[in-house]
mmCIF file of the N, C-alpha and C atoms, coordinates in Angstrom:
data_MODEL
# 
_entry.id   MODEL 
# 
loop_
_atom_site.group_PDB 
_atom_site.id 
_atom_site.type_symbol 
_atom_site.label_atom_id 
_atom_site.label_alt_id 
_atom_site.label_comp_id 
_atom_site.label_asym_id 
_atom_site.label_entity_id 
_atom_site.label_seq_id 
_atom_site.pdbx_PDB_ins_code 
_atom_site.Cartn_x 
_atom_site.Cartn_y 
_atom_site.Cartn_z 
_atom_site.occupancy 
_atom_site.B_iso_or_equiv 
_atom_site.pdbx_formal_charge 
_atom_site.auth_seq_id 
_atom_site.auth_comp_id 
_atom_site.auth_asym_id 
_atom_site.auth_atom_id 
_atom_site.pdbx_PDB_model_num 
ATOM 1   N N  . ALA A 1 1  ? 0.756  -1.189  0.001   1.00 0.00 ? 1  ALA A N  1 
ATOM 2   C CA . ALA A 1 1  ? 0.061  0.036   -0.091  1.00 0.00 ? 1  ALA A CA 1 
ATOM 3   C C  . ALA A 1 1  ? 0.984  1.244   -0.024  1.00 0.00 ? 1  ALA A C  1 
ATOM 4   N N  . GLY A 1 2  ? 2.097  1.085   0.629   1.00 0.00 ? 2  GLY A N  1 
ATOM 5   C CA . GLY A 1 2  ? 2.995  2.264   0.588   1.00 0.00 ? 2  GLY A CA 1 
ATOM 6   C C  . GLY A 1 2  ? 4.199  2.113   -0.334  1.00 0.00 ? 2  GLY A C  1 
ATOM 7   N N  . ARG A 1 3  ? 4.950  3.272   -0.452  1.00 0.00 ? 3  ARG A N  1 
ATOM 8   C CA . ARG A 1 3  ? 6.207  3.233   -1.213  1.00 0.00 ? 3  ARG A CA 1 
ATOM 9   C C  . ARG A 1 3  ? 7.295  2.743   -0.389  1.00 0.00 ? 3  ARG A C  1 
ATOM 10  N N  . VAL A 1 4  ? 8.217  1.732   -1.074  1.00 0.00 ? 4  VAL A N  1 
ATOM 11  C CA . VAL A 1 4  ? 9.421  1.379   -0.357  1.00 0.00 ? 4  VAL A CA 1 
ATOM 12  C C  . VAL A 1 4  ? 10.619 1.874   -1.156  1.00 0.00 ? 4  VAL A C  1 
ATOM 13  N N  . ASP A 1 5  ? 11.427 2.668   -0.548  1.00 0.00 ? 5  ASP A N  1 
ATOM 14  C CA . ASP A 1 5  ? 12.611 3.248   -1.087  1.00 0.00 ? 5  ASP A CA 1 
ATOM 15  C C  . ASP A 1 5  ? 13.942 2.451   -0.856  1.00 0.00 ? 5  ASP A C  1 
ATOM 16  N N  . LEU A 1 6  ? 13.859 1.668   0.234   1.00 0.00 ? 6  LEU A N  1 
ATOM 17  C CA . LEU A 1 6  ? 15.106 0.990   0.682   1.00 0.00 ? 6  LEU A CA 1 
ATOM 18  C C  . LEU A 1 6  ? 14.897 -0.396  1.416   1.00 0.00 ? 6  LEU A C  1 
ATOM 19  N N  . VAL A 1 7  ? 15.589 -1.321  1.041   1.00 0.00 ? 7  VAL A N  1 
ATOM 20  C CA . VAL A 1 7  ? 15.471 -2.629  1.732   1.00 0.00 ? 7  VAL A CA 1 
ATOM 21  C C  . VAL A 1 7  ? 16.785 -2.890  2.558   1.00 0.00 ? 7  VAL A C  1 
ATOM 22  N N  . VAL A 1 8  ? 16.630 -3.100  3.720   1.00 0.00 ? 8  VAL A N  1 
ATOM 23  C CA . VAL A 1 8  ? 17.922 -3.652  4.509   1.00 0.00 ? 8  VAL A CA 1 
ATOM 24  C C  . VAL A 1 8  ? 17.648 -5.120  4.802   1.00 0.00 ? 8  VAL A C  1 
ATOM 25  N N  . THR A 1 9  ? 18.755 -5.962  4.352   1.00 0.00 ? 9  THR A N  1 
ATOM 26  C CA . THR A 1 9  ? 18.570 -7.400  4.484   1.00 0.00 ? 9  THR A CA 1 
ATOM 27  C C  . THR A 1 9  ? 19.965 -8.008  4.737   1.00 0.00 ? 9  THR A C  1 
ATOM 28  N N  . ASP A 1 10 ? 19.957 -9.077  5.530   1.00 0.00 ? 10 ASP A N  1 
ATOM 29  C CA . ASP A 1 10 ? 21.162 -9.778  5.609   1.00 0.00 ? 10 ASP A CA 1 
ATOM 30  C C  . ASP A 1 10 ? 21.549 -10.550 4.323   1.00 0.00 ? 10 ASP A C  1 
ATOM 31  N N  . VAL A 1 11 ? 22.708 -10.886 4.170   1.00 0.00 ? 11 VAL A N  1 
ATOM 32  C CA . VAL A 1 11 ? 23.020 -11.532 3.036   1.00 0.00 ? 11 VAL A CA 1 
ATOM 33  C C  . VAL A 1 11 ? 22.735 -13.131 3.182   1.00 0.00 ? 11 VAL A C  1 
ATOM 34  N N  . VAL A 1 12 ? 23.130 -13.549 4.445   1.00 0.00 ? 12 VAL A N  1 
ATOM 35  C CA . VAL A 1 12 ? 22.830 -15.061 4.639   1.00 0.00 ? 12 VAL A CA 1 
ATOM 36  C C  . VAL A 1 12 ? 21.625 -15.116 5.456   1.00 0.00 ? 12 VAL A C  1 
ATOM 37  N N  . MET A 1 13 ? 20.617 -15.816 4.882   1.00 0.00 ? 13 MET A N  1 
ATOM 38  C CA . MET A 1 13 ? 19.364 -16.135 5.524   1.00 0.00 ? 13 MET A CA 1 
ATOM 39  C C  . MET A 1 13 ? 18.936 -17.434 5.308   1.00 0.00 ? 13 MET A C  1 
ATOM 40  N N  . PRO A 1 14 ? 17.999 -17.950 6.124   1.00 0.00 ? 14 PRO A N  1 
ATOM 41  C CA . PRO A 1 14 ? 17.670 -19.507 6.116   1.00 0.00 ? 14 PRO A CA 1 
ATOM 42  C C  . PRO A 1 14 ? 16.974 -19.906 4.846   1.00 0.00 ? 14 PRO A C  1 
ATOM 43  N N  . ILE A 1 15 ? 16.032 -19.309 4.255   1.00 0.00 ? 15 ILE A N  1 
ATOM 44  C CA . ILE A 1 15 ? 15.342 -19.789 3.177   1.00 0.00 ? 15 ILE A CA 1 
ATOM 45  C C  . ILE A 1 15 ? 15.922 -19.298 1.833   1.00 0.00 ? 15 ILE A C  1 
ATOM 46  N N  . MET A 1 16 ? 16.548 -18.115 1.749   1.00 0.00 ? 16 MET A N  1 
ATOM 47  C CA . MET A 1 16 ? 17.041 -17.567 0.536   1.00 0.00 ? 16 MET A CA 1 
ATOM 48  C C  . MET A 1 16 ? 17.983 -16.650 0.868   1.00 0.00 ? 16 MET A C  1 
ATOM 49  N N  . LYS A 1 17 ? 19.053 -16.431 0.029   1.00 0.00 ? 17 LYS A N  1 
ATOM 50  C CA . LYS A 1 17 ? 20.103 -15.419 0.278   1.00 0.00 ? 17 LYS A CA 1 
ATOM 51  C C  . LYS A 1 17 ? 19.484 -14.005 0.033   1.00 0.00 ? 17 LYS A C  1 
ATOM 52  N N  . GLY A 1 18 ? 20.116 -13.020 0.679   1.00 0.00 ? 18 GLY A N  1 
ATOM 53  C CA . GLY A 1 18 ? 19.627 -11.569 0.438   1.00 0.00 ? 18 GLY A CA 1 
ATOM 54  C C  . GLY A 1 18 ? 19.735 -11.200 -1.009  1.00 0.00 ? 18 GLY A C  1 
ATOM 55  N N  . THR A 1 19 ? 20.827 -11.739 -1.739  1.00 0.00 ? 19 THR A N  1 
ATOM 56  C CA . THR A 1 19 ? 20.959 -11.516 -3.126  1.00 0.00 ? 19 THR A CA 1 
ATOM 57  C C  . THR A 1 19 ? 19.857 -11.992 -3.988  1.00 0.00 ? 19 THR A C  1 
ATOM 58  N N  . GLU A 1 20 ? 19.367 -13.096 -3.596  1.00 0.00 ? 20 GLU A N  1 
ATOM 59  C CA . GLU A 1 20 ? 18.255 -13.724 -4.312  1.00 0.00 ? 20 GLU A CA 1 
ATOM 60  C C  . GLU A 1 20 ? 17.044 -13.011 -4.060  1.00 0.00 ? 20 GLU A C  1 
ATOM 61  N N  . LEU A 1 21 ? 16.734 -12.531 -2.752  1.00 0.00 ? 21 LEU A N  1 
ATOM 62  C CA . LEU A 1 21 ? 15.599 -11.660 -2.514  1.00 0.00 ? 21 LEU A CA 1 
ATOM 63  C C  . LEU A 1 21 ? 15.635 -10.317 -3.319  1.00 0.00 ? 21 LEU A C  1 
ATOM 64  N N  . ALA A 1 22 ? 16.844 -9.794  -3.490  1.00 0.00 ? 22 ALA A N  1 
ATOM 65  C CA . ALA A 1 22 ? 17.034 -8.478  -4.279  1.00 0.00 ? 22 ALA A CA 1 
ATOM 66  C C  . ALA A 1 22 ? 16.718 -8.712  -5.675  1.00 0.00 ? 22 ALA A C  1 
ATOM 67  N N  . THR A 1 23 ? 17.122 -9.807  -6.202  1.00 0.00 ? 23 THR A N  1 
ATOM 68  C CA . THR A 1 23 ? 16.926 -10.211 -7.639  1.00 0.00 ? 23 THR A CA 1 
ATOM 69  C C  . THR A 1 23 ? 15.458 -10.239 -7.891  1.00 0.00 ? 23 THR A C  1 
ATOM 70  N N  . ARG A 1 24 ? 14.623 -11.109 -7.039  1.00 0.00 ? 24 ARG A N  1 
ATOM 71  C CA . ARG A 1 24 ? 13.228 -10.972 -7.214  1.00 0.00 ? 24 ARG A CA 1 
ATOM 72  C C  . ARG A 1 24 ? 12.572 -9.782  -6.995  1.00 0.00 ? 24 ARG A C  1 
ATOM 73  N N  . LEU A 1 25 ? 12.917 -8.977  -6.032  1.00 0.00 ? 25 LEU A N  1 
ATOM 74  C CA . LEU A 1 25 ? 12.246 -7.559  -5.879  1.00 0.00 ? 25 LEU A CA 1 
ATOM 75  C C  . LEU A 1 25 ? 12.703 -6.703  -7.105  1.00 0.00 ? 25 LEU A C  1 
ATOM 76  N N  . ARG A 1 26 ? 13.830 -6.794  -7.713  1.00 0.00 ? 26 ARG A N  1 
ATOM 77  C CA . ARG A 1 26 ? 14.157 -5.909  -8.745  1.00 0.00 ? 26 ARG A CA 1 
ATOM 78  C C  . ARG A 1 26 ? 13.369 -6.188  -10.062 1.00 0.00 ? 26 ARG A C  1 
ATOM 79  N N  . GLU A 1 27 ? 12.896 -7.492  -10.073 1.00 0.00 ? 27 GLU A N  1 
ATOM 80  C CA . GLU A 1 27 ? 11.949 -7.719  -11.178 1.00 0.00 ? 27 GLU A CA 1 
ATOM 81  C C  . GLU A 1 27 ? 10.798 -6.766  -11.336 1.00 0.00 ? 27 GLU A C  1 
ATOM 82  N N  . THR A 1 28 ? 10.157 -6.455  -10.196 1.00 0.00 ? 28 THR A N  1 
ATOM 83  C CA . THR A 1 28 ? 9.004  -5.590  -10.031 1.00 0.00 ? 28 THR A CA 1 
ATOM 84  C C  . THR A 1 28 ? 9.422  -4.173  -9.764  1.00 0.00 ? 28 THR A C  1 
ATOM 85  N N  . TYR A 1 29 ? 10.540 -3.862  -9.012  1.00 0.00 ? 29 TYR A N  1 
ATOM 86  C CA . TYR A 1 29 ? 10.919 -2.687  -8.485  1.00 0.00 ? 29 TYR A CA 1 
ATOM 87  C C  . TYR A 1 29 ? 12.300 -2.429  -8.940  1.00 0.00 ? 29 TYR A C  1 
ATOM 88  N N  . PRO A 1 30 ? 12.654 -2.199  -10.214 1.00 0.00 ? 30 PRO A N  1 
ATOM 89  C CA . PRO A 1 30 ? 14.088 -2.065  -10.592 1.00 0.00 ? 30 PRO A CA 1 
ATOM 90  C C  . PRO A 1 30 ? 14.971 -1.003  -9.977  1.00 0.00 ? 30 PRO A C  1 
ATOM 91  N N  . GLU A 1 31 ? 14.258 0.007   -9.483  1.00 0.00 ? 31 GLU A N  1 
ATOM 92  C CA . GLU A 1 31 ? 14.984 1.168   -8.944  1.00 0.00 ? 31 GLU A CA 1 
ATOM 93  C C  . GLU A 1 31 ? 15.217 0.995   -7.398  1.00 0.00 ? 31 GLU A C  1 
ATOM 94  N N  . LEU A 1 32 ? 14.653 -0.095  -6.727  1.00 0.00 ? 32 LEU A N  1 
ATOM 95  C CA . LEU A 1 32 ? 14.816 -0.333  -5.425  1.00 0.00 ? 32 LEU A CA 1 
ATOM 96  C C  . LEU A 1 32 ? 16.229 -0.358  -5.010  1.00 0.00 ? 32 LEU A C  1 
ATOM 97  N N  . ARG A 1 33 ? 16.621 0.302   -3.746  1.00 0.00 ? 33 ARG A N  1 
ATOM 98  C CA . ARG A 1 33 ? 17.874 0.269   -3.185  1.00 0.00 ? 33 ARG A CA 1 
ATOM 99  C C  . ARG A 1 33 ? 18.019 -0.628  -2.180  1.00 0.00 ? 33 ARG A C  1 
ATOM 100 N N  . PHE A 1 34 ? 19.317 -1.161  -1.908  1.00 0.00 ? 34 PHE A N  1 
ATOM 101 C CA . PHE A 1 34 ? 19.440 -2.141  -0.949  1.00 0.00 ? 34 PHE A CA 1 
ATOM 102 C C  . PHE A 1 34 ? 20.643 -1.976  -0.075  1.00 0.00 ? 34 PHE A C  1 
ATOM 103 N N  . ILE A 1 35 ? 20.537 -2.189  1.221   1.00 0.00 ? 35 ILE A N  1 
ATOM 104 C CA . ILE A 1 35 ? 21.757 -2.257  2.097   1.00 0.00 ? 35 ILE A CA 1 
ATOM 105 C C  . ILE A 1 35 ? 21.783 -3.700  2.651   1.00 0.00 ? 35 ILE A C  1 
ATOM 106 N N  . PHE A 1 36 ? 22.889 -4.356  2.197   1.00 0.00 ? 36 PHE A N  1 
ATOM 107 C CA . PHE A 1 36 ? 23.081 -5.687  2.727   1.00 0.00 ? 36 PHE A CA 1 
ATOM 108 C C  . PHE A 1 36 ? 24.073 -5.715  3.821   1.00 0.00 ? 36 PHE A C  1 
ATOM 109 N N  . VAL A 1 37 ? 23.714 -6.549  4.882   1.00 0.00 ? 37 VAL A N  1 
ATOM 110 C CA . VAL A 1 37 ? 24.443 -6.683  6.055   1.00 0.00 ? 37 VAL A CA 1 
ATOM 111 C C  . VAL A 1 37 ? 25.063 -8.100  6.116   1.00 0.00 ? 37 VAL A C  1 
ATOM 112 N N  . SER A 1 38 ? 26.347 -8.188  6.560   1.00 0.00 ? 38 SER A N  1 
ATOM 113 C CA . SER A 1 38 ? 26.877 -9.519  6.624   1.00 0.00 ? 38 SER A CA 1 
ATOM 114 C C  . SER A 1 38 ? 27.943 -9.587  7.514   1.00 0.00 ? 38 SER A C  1 
ATOM 115 N N  . GLY A 1 39 ? 28.206 -10.710 8.362   1.00 0.00 ? 39 GLY A N  1 
ATOM 116 C CA . GLY A 1 39 ? 29.407 -10.914 9.137   1.00 0.00 ? 39 GLY A CA 1 
ATOM 117 C C  . GLY A 1 39 ? 30.489 -11.816 8.341   1.00 0.00 ? 39 GLY A C  1 
ATOM 118 N N  . TYR A 1 40 ? 30.162 -12.053 7.144   1.00 0.00 ? 40 TYR A N  1 
ATOM 119 C CA . TYR A 1 40 ? 31.019 -12.900 6.420   1.00 0.00 ? 40 TYR A CA 1 
ATOM 120 C C  . TYR A 1 40 ? 31.602 -12.128 5.278   1.00 0.00 ? 40 TYR A C  1 
ATOM 121 N N  . VAL A 1 41 ? 32.723 -12.616 4.647   1.00 0.00 ? 41 VAL A N  1 
ATOM 122 C CA . VAL A 1 41 ? 33.244 -12.079 3.400   1.00 0.00 ? 41 VAL A CA 1 
ATOM 123 C C  . VAL A 1 41 ? 32.228 -12.402 2.423   1.00 0.00 ? 41 VAL A C  1 
ATOM 124 N N  . VAL A 1 42 ? 31.887 -11.312 1.555   1.00 0.00 ? 42 VAL A N  1 
ATOM 125 C CA . VAL A 1 42 ? 30.795 -11.493 0.591   1.00 0.00 ? 42 VAL A CA 1 
ATOM 126 C C  . VAL A 1 42 ? 31.415 -11.577 -0.647  1.00 0.00 ? 42 VAL A C  1 
ATOM 127 N N  . HIS A 1 43 ? 31.191 -12.528 -1.554  1.00 0.00 ? 43 HIS A N  1 
ATOM 128 C CA . HIS A 1 43 ? 31.721 -12.635 -2.832  1.00 0.00 ? 43 HIS A CA 1 
ATOM 129 C C  . HIS A 1 43 ? 30.515 -12.636 -3.854  1.00 0.00 ? 43 HIS A C  1 
ATOM 130 N N  . ASP A 1 44 ? 29.477 -12.460 -3.364  1.00 0.00 ? 44 ASP A N  1 
ATOM 131 C CA . ASP A 1 44 ? 28.234 -12.209 -4.306  1.00 0.00 ? 44 ASP A CA 1 
ATOM 132 C C  . ASP A 1 44 ? 28.162 -10.942 -4.964  1.00 0.00 ? 44 ASP A C  1 
ATOM 133 N N  . ASN A 1 45 ? 27.703 -10.835 -6.218  1.00 0.00 ? 45 ASN A N  1 
ATOM 134 C CA . ASN A 1 45 ? 27.471 -9.648  -6.862  1.00 0.00 ? 45 ASN A CA 1 
ATOM 135 C C  . ASN A 1 45 ? 26.185 -9.093  -6.224  1.00 0.00 ? 45 ASN A C  1 
ATOM 136 N N  . LEU A 1 46 ? 26.256 -7.853  -5.584  1.00 0.00 ? 46 LEU A N  1 
ATOM 137 C CA . LEU A 1 46 ? 25.152 -7.301  -4.911  1.00 0.00 ? 46 LEU A CA 1 
ATOM 138 C C  . LEU A 1 46 ? 24.152 -6.603  -5.946  1.00 0.00 ? 46 LEU A C  1 
ATOM 139 N N  . GLY A 1 47 ? 24.603 -6.426  -7.151  1.00 0.00 ? 47 GLY A N  1 
ATOM 140 C CA . GLY A 1 47 ? 23.720 -5.761  -8.071  1.00 0.00 ? 47 GLY A CA 1 
ATOM 141 C C  . GLY A 1 47 ? 23.674 -4.343  -7.873  1.00 0.00 ? 47 GLY A C  1 
ATOM 142 N N  . PRO A 1 48 ? 22.806 -3.674  -8.765  1.00 0.00 ? 48 PRO A N  1 
ATOM 143 C CA . PRO A 1 48 ? 22.885 -2.164  -8.768  1.00 0.00 ? 48 PRO A CA 1 
ATOM 144 C C  . PRO A 1 48 ? 22.099 -1.613  -7.533  1.00 0.00 ? 48 PRO A C  1 
ATOM 145 N N  . ASN A 1 49 ? 22.418 -0.302  -7.217  1.00 0.00 ? 49 ASN A N  1 
ATOM 146 C CA . ASN A 1 49 ? 21.753 0.345   -6.151  1.00 0.00 ? 49 ASN A CA 1 
ATOM 147 C C  . ASN A 1 49 ? 21.926 -0.445  -4.735  1.00 0.00 ? 49 ASN A C  1 
ATOM 148 N N  . ALA A 1 50 ? 23.074 -0.901  -4.543  1.00 0.00 ? 50 ALA A N  1 
ATOM 149 C CA . ALA A 1 50 ? 23.318 -1.800  -3.352  1.00 0.00 ? 50 ALA A CA 1 
ATOM 150 C C  . ALA A 1 50 ? 24.697 -1.500  -2.665  1.00 0.00 ? 50 ALA A C  1 
ATOM 151 N N  . VAL A 1 51 ? 24.658 -1.580  -1.382  1.00 0.00 ? 51 VAL A N  1 
ATOM 152 C CA . VAL A 1 51 ? 25.849 -1.403  -0.639  1.00 0.00 ? 51 VAL A CA 1 
ATOM 153 C C  . VAL A 1 51 ? 25.914 -2.440  0.452   1.00 0.00 ? 51 VAL A C  1 
ATOM 154 N N  . LEU A 1 52 ? 27.166 -2.555  0.959   1.00 0.00 ? 52 LEU A N  1 
ATOM 155 C CA . LEU A 1 52 ? 27.326 -3.622  1.945   1.00 0.00 ? 52 LEU A CA 1 
ATOM 156 C C  . LEU A 1 52 ? 27.869 -3.034  3.257   1.00 0.00 ? 52 LEU A C  1 
ATOM 157 N N  . LEU A 1 53 ? 27.283 -3.359  4.367   1.00 0.00 ? 53 LEU A N  1 
ATOM 158 C CA . LEU A 1 53 ? 27.808 -3.092  5.724   1.00 0.00 ? 53 LEU A CA 1 
ATOM 159 C C  . LEU A 1 53 ? 28.175 -4.295  6.323   1.00 0.00 ? 53 LEU A C  1 
ATOM 160 N N  . GLN A 1 54 ? 29.494 -4.187  6.947   1.00 0.00 ? 54 GLN A N  1 
ATOM 161 C CA . GLN A 1 54 ? 29.877 -5.450  7.695   1.00 0.00 ? 54 GLN A CA 1 
ATOM 162 C C  . GLN A 1 54 ? 29.421 -5.412  9.127   1.00 0.00 ? 54 GLN A C  1 
ATOM 163 N N  . LYS A 1 55 ? 29.003 -6.630  9.615   1.00 0.00 ? 55 LYS A N  1 
ATOM 164 C CA . LYS A 1 55 ? 28.680 -6.701  11.006  1.00 0.00 ? 55 LYS A CA 1 
ATOM 165 C C  . LYS A 1 55 ? 29.983 -6.904  11.769  1.00 0.00 ? 55 LYS A C  1 
ATOM 166 N N  . THR A 1 56 ? 30.135 -6.423  12.898  1.00 0.00 ? 56 THR A N  1 
ATOM 167 C CA . THR A 1 56 ? 29.055 -5.745  13.692  1.00 0.00 ? 56 THR A CA 1 
ATOM 168 C C  . THR A 1 56 ? 29.001 -4.414  13.534  1.00 0.00 ? 56 THR A C  1 
ATOM 169 N N  . LEU A 1 57 ? 27.904 -3.840  13.358  1.00 0.00 ? 57 LEU A N  1 
ATOM 170 C CA . LEU A 1 57 ? 27.698 -2.435  13.140  1.00 0.00 ? 57 LEU A CA 1 
ATOM 171 C C  . LEU A 1 57 ? 27.003 -1.878  14.289  1.00 0.00 ? 57 LEU A C  1 
ATOM 172 N N  . VAL A 1 58 ? 27.150 -0.461  14.546  1.00 0.00 ? 58 VAL A N  1 
ATOM 173 C CA . VAL A 1 58 ? 26.458 0.300   15.416  1.00 0.00 ? 58 VAL A CA 1 
ATOM 174 C C  . VAL A 1 58 ? 25.352 0.970   14.772  1.00 0.00 ? 58 VAL A C  1 
ATOM 175 N N  . ARG A 1 59 ? 24.258 1.397   15.524  1.00 0.00 ? 59 ARG A N  1 
ATOM 176 C CA . ARG A 1 59 ? 23.227 2.292   14.968  1.00 0.00 ? 59 ARG A CA 1 
ATOM 177 C C  . ARG A 1 59 ? 23.731 3.274   14.055  1.00 0.00 ? 59 ARG A C  1 
ATOM 178 N N  . GLN A 1 60 ? 24.555 4.066   14.606  1.00 0.00 ? 60 GLN A N  1 
ATOM 179 C CA . GLN A 1 60 ? 24.958 5.254   13.824  1.00 0.00 ? 60 GLN A CA 1 
ATOM 180 C C  . GLN A 1 60 ? 25.585 4.906   12.413  1.00 0.00 ? 60 GLN A C  1 
ATOM 181 N N  . ASP A 1 61 ? 26.210 3.679   12.281  1.00 0.00 ? 61 ASP A N  1 
ATOM 182 C CA . ASP A 1 61 ? 26.749 3.215   10.927  1.00 0.00 ? 61 ASP A CA 1 
ATOM 183 C C  . ASP A 1 61 ? 25.551 3.151   9.986   1.00 0.00 ? 61 ASP A C  1 
ATOM 184 N N  . LEU A 1 62 ? 24.386 2.368   10.532  1.00 0.00 ? 62 LEU A N  1 
ATOM 185 C CA . LEU A 1 62 ? 23.324 2.211   9.683   1.00 0.00 ? 62 LEU A CA 1 
ATOM 186 C C  . LEU A 1 62 ? 22.611 3.482   9.355   1.00 0.00 ? 62 LEU A C  1 
ATOM 187 N N  . VAL A 1 63 ? 22.412 4.439   10.358  1.00 0.00 ? 63 VAL A N  1 
ATOM 188 C CA . VAL A 1 63 ? 21.773 5.699   10.172  1.00 0.00 ? 63 VAL A CA 1 
ATOM 189 C C  . VAL A 1 63 ? 22.607 6.447   9.071   1.00 0.00 ? 63 VAL A C  1 
ATOM 190 N N  . ARG A 1 64 ? 23.935 6.376   9.208   1.00 0.00 ? 64 ARG A N  1 
ATOM 191 C CA . ARG A 1 64 ? 24.802 7.230   8.171   1.00 0.00 ? 64 ARG A CA 1 
ATOM 192 C C  . ARG A 1 64 ? 24.558 6.720   6.836   1.00 0.00 ? 64 ARG A C  1 
ATOM 193 N N  . LYS A 1 65 ? 24.562 5.348   6.657   1.00 0.00 ? 65 LYS A N  1 
ATOM 194 C CA . LYS A 1 65 ? 24.434 4.711   5.326   1.00 0.00 ? 65 LYS A CA 1 
ATOM 195 C C  . LYS A 1 65 ? 23.109 5.075   4.706   1.00 0.00 ? 65 LYS A C  1 
ATOM 196 N N  . VAL A 1 66 ? 21.948 4.968   5.473   1.00 0.00 ? 66 VAL A N  1 
ATOM 197 C CA . VAL A 1 66 ? 20.563 5.193   5.114   1.00 0.00 ? 66 VAL A CA 1 
ATOM 198 C C  . VAL A 1 66 ? 20.532 6.789   4.688   1.00 0.00 ? 66 VAL A C  1 
ATOM 199 N N  . THR A 1 67 ? 21.042 7.588   5.490   1.00 0.00 ? 67 THR A N  1 
ATOM 200 C CA . THR A 1 67 ? 21.136 8.998   4.996   1.00 0.00 ? 67 THR A CA 1 
ATOM 201 C C  . THR A 1 67 ? 21.902 9.381   3.846   1.00 0.00 ? 67 THR A C  1 
ATOM 202 N N  . ASP A 1 68 ? 23.058 8.636   3.667   1.00 0.00 ? 68 ASP A N  1 
ATOM 203 C CA . ASP A 1 68 ? 23.742 8.737   2.431   1.00 0.00 ? 68 ASP A CA 1 
ATOM 204 C C  . ASP A 1 68 ? 22.942 8.279   1.174   1.00 0.00 ? 68 ASP A C  1 
ATOM 205 N N  . ILE A 1 69 ? 22.218 7.218   1.326   1.00 0.00 ? 69 ILE A N  1 
ATOM 206 C CA . ILE A 1 69 ? 21.394 6.729   0.232   1.00 0.00 ? 69 ILE A CA 1 
ATOM 207 C C  . ILE A 1 69 ? 20.120 7.543   -0.110  1.00 0.00 ? 69 ILE A C  1 
ATOM 208 N N  . LEU A 1 70 ? 19.446 7.838   1.030   1.00 0.00 ? 70 LEU A N  1 
ATOM 209 C CA . LEU A 1 70 ? 18.148 8.451   0.958   1.00 0.00 ? 70 LEU A CA 1 
ATOM 210 C C  . LEU A 1 70 ? 18.132 9.982   1.121   1.00 0.00 ? 70 LEU A C  1 
ATOM 211 N N  . GLY A 1 71 ? 19.127 10.535  1.726   1.00 0.00 ? 71 GLY A N  1 
ATOM 212 C CA . GLY A 1 71 ? 19.233 11.946  2.055   1.00 0.00 ? 71 GLY A CA 1 
ATOM 213 C C  . GLY A 1 71 ? 18.417 12.187  3.256   1.00 0.00 ? 71 GLY A C  1 
ATOM 214 N N  . PRO A 1 72 ? 18.800 13.261  4.016   1.00 0.00 ? 72 PRO A N  1 
ATOM 215 C CA . PRO A 1 72 ? 17.977 13.704  5.062   1.00 0.00 ? 72 PRO A CA 1 
ATOM 216 C C  . PRO A 1 72 ? 16.535 14.106  4.807   1.00 0.00 ? 72 PRO A C  1 
ATOM 217 N N  . GLY A 1 73 ? 15.595 14.011  5.611   1.00 0.00 ? 73 GLY A N  1 
ATOM 218 C CA . GLY A 1 73 ? 14.300 14.463  5.274   1.00 0.00 ? 73 GLY A CA 1 
ATOM 219 C C  . GLY A 1 73 ? 13.398 14.365  6.320   1.00 0.00 ? 73 GLY A C  1 
ATOM 220 N N  . PRO A 1 74 ? 12.362 15.079  6.364   1.00 0.00 ? 74 PRO A N  1 
ATOM 221 C CA . PRO A 1 74 ? 11.357 15.079  7.393   1.00 0.00 ? 74 PRO A CA 1 
ATOM 222 C C  . PRO A 1 74 ? 10.679 13.758  7.420   1.00 0.00 ? 74 PRO A C  1 
ATOM 223 N N  . GLY A 1 75 ? 10.375 13.333  8.655   1.00 0.00 ? 75 GLY A N  1 
ATOM 224 C CA . GLY A 1 75 ? 9.607  12.113  8.753   1.00 0.00 ? 75 GLY A CA 1 
ATOM 225 C C  . GLY A 1 75 ? 10.509 10.947  8.680   1.00 0.00 ? 75 GLY A C  1 
ATOM 226 N N  . ARG A 1 76 ? 11.746 11.051  8.409   1.00 0.00 ? 76 ARG A N  1 
ATOM 227 C CA . ARG A 1 76 ? 12.634 9.881   8.348   1.00 0.00 ? 76 ARG A CA 1 
ATOM 228 C C  . ARG A 1 76 ? 13.000 9.321   9.848   1.00 0.00 ? 76 ARG A C  1 
ATOM 229 N N  . ILE A 1 77 ? 12.978 8.104   10.019  1.00 0.00 ? 77 ILE A N  1 
ATOM 230 C CA . ILE A 1 77 ? 13.325 7.503   11.288  1.00 0.00 ? 77 ILE A CA 1 
ATOM 231 C C  . ILE A 1 77 ? 14.828 7.410   11.359  1.00 0.00 ? 77 ILE A C  1 
ATOM 232 N N  . MET A 1 78 ? 15.450 8.204   12.266  1.00 0.00 ? 78 MET A N  1 
ATOM 233 C CA . MET A 1 78 ? 16.841 8.063   12.374  1.00 0.00 ? 78 MET A CA 1 
ATOM 234 C C  . MET A 1 78 ? 17.203 7.781   13.810  1.00 0.00 ? 78 MET A C  1 
# 
């Protein structure tokens, strides 16, 4: 019902990899942006509009990256 500008997902998940999730979502939403989070060395191609944050990260790391991607704005949760 609403607009999604950014997806934050882990690279390693039980059912499917984060990169597979991104591939599926990009079929419908090609401009969707992604932040992948991982505690492992990532060799996967993350695709367009995607960045990687290494675990362990602190809240400010995530806030900074979201702001870099979306820009500051009213109503944004920071």
